C-alpha positions in Angstrom: -67.4 -6.0 69.0 -65.1 -8.7 67.7 -67.8 -11.2 66.9 -70.0 -8.6 65.3 -67.6 -6.3 63.4 -64.4 -8.3 62.9 -65.5 -11.6 61.3 -65.6 -13.6 64.5 -62.2 -12.4 65.7 -60.4 -12.9 62.3 -60.2 -9.2 61.6 -58.3 -6.4 63.3 -59.2 -3.2 65.2 -57.3 0.0 64.6 -56.4 2.5 67.3 -56.1 6.2 66.5 -55.0 9.4 68.1 -57.9 11.7 67.3 -55.9 14.8 68.2 -53.1 13.9 65.7 -55.8 13.1 63.1 -57.4 16.5 63.5 -54.1 18.3 63.6 -53.4 17.0 60.1 -57.0 17.2 58.8 -58.6 20.1 60.6 -61.9 19.5 58.8 -62.3 16.4 61.0 -62.8 18.4 64.1 -66.3 17.7 65.3 -66.6 14.5 63.3 -65.8 12.2 66.3 -68.8 11.3 68.4 -69.0 9.4 71.6 -71.7 6.7 71.6 -74.1 6.8 74.6 -75.7 3.8 76.1 -79.2 3.6 77.5 -81.5 1.0 79.0 -84.5 2.8 77.5 -85.2 3.7 73.9 -85.2 7.4 73.3 -88.7 8.7 72.7 -88.7 10.8 69.5 -91.1 13.7 68.8 -91.2 13.7 65.0 -94.2 16.0 64.5 -93.3 19.1 62.5 -93.5 21.4 65.6 -91.5 19.0 67.8 -88.9 17.8 65.2 -85.4 18.1 66.6 -82.5 17.0 64.3 -80.0 16.6 67.1 -82.4 14.4 69.0 -83.0 12.2 65.9 -79.2 12.0 65.2 -78.4 11.0 68.8 -81.2 8.4 68.9 -80.6 6.9 65.5 -76.8 7.1 65.2 -75.3 7.6 68.6 -77.3 5.5 71.1 -77.0 1.8 71.8 -78.4 -0.6 74.4 -76.7 -0.4 77.8 -75.4 -4.0 77.4 -72.8 -2.7 74.9 -71.4 -0.1 77.3 -68.1 -2.1 77.6 -67.3 -1.2 74.0 -66.7 2.5 74.9 -67.4 3.2 71.2 -66.7 6.4 69.3 -68.0 6.9 65.8 -66.5 9.0 63.0 -69.4 10.6 61.1 -68.7 12.7 58.0 -70.5 13.9 54.9 -67.6 12.7 52.7 -69.2 10.2 50.2 -66.0 8.3 49.5 -63.7 6.1 51.6 -62.4 7.9 54.7 -58.6 8.2 54.7 -56.6 8.9 57.8 -53.2 10.5 58.2 -50.6 7.9 58.9 -49.3 9.5 62.1 -52.7 9.2 63.7 -52.6 5.4 63.6 -51.2 4.3 67.0 -52.1 0.6 67.3 -53.3 -2.5 65.5 -55.1 -5.1 67.6 -55.2 -8.6 66.0 -58.3 -10.6 66.7 -58.0 -13.9 68.5 -58.2 -15.7 65.1 -56.5 -13.3 62.7 -54.6 -15.4 60.2 -50.8 -15.2 60.5 -50.5 -14.1 56.8 -52.8 -11.1 57.6 -50.7 -10.2 60.6 -47.5 -10.3 58.6 -49.0 -8.2 55.9 -50.2 -5.5 58.3 -46.8 -5.4 60.0 -45.3 -4.9 56.6 -47.7 -2.1 55.7 -47.0 -0.4 59.0 -43.2 -0.9 58.9 -42.6 2.8 58.2 -44.8 3.9 61.1 -42.6 3.5 64.3 -45.3 4.8 66.6 -47.7 1.9 65.8 -47.9 -0.8 68.5 -49.2 -4.3 67.9 -51.5 -6.2 70.2 -52.9 -9.7 70.2 -56.4 -10.2 71.6 -56.7 -13.4 73.7 -59.8 -14.8 75.2 -59.8 -15.2 79.0 -60.1 -18.8 80.2 -62.3 -18.5 83.2 -64.5 -15.5 82.4 -65.9 -13.5 79.5 -63.6 -10.9 78.1 -60.4 -10.4 76.2 -56.9 -9.4 77.2 -54.7 -7.5 74.9 -51.0 -8.6 74.9 -48.3 -6.6 73.1 -46.8 -8.7 70.3 
């Protein structure tokens, strides 16, 4: 995901405790969805008599190619039109990309200084194989 969603490893990933999030914002229950991975495209029946909203939702929003299975992705899907805010206690970790600038790391540590539960990790590329290791930092 780093090369696609985090500006070629310059961004960060945030780790959340969904239970703490929902404890503080009960309306979020049911908003967390596990992505499924498939080798085959889902065949949709979109005629009026066969239309199934759940099938369309799963196919269009929650299904990805099997090659992305290693992501183990969850998606938060809500009808709220504005920026989604999370309760601070639900943030449990910040993972710095391999190329996150030091000034960004320092700023994030500063922002999270009042959140003692937050752990910081540095993503590092493996030298002899594809993949990343996360080291506490």
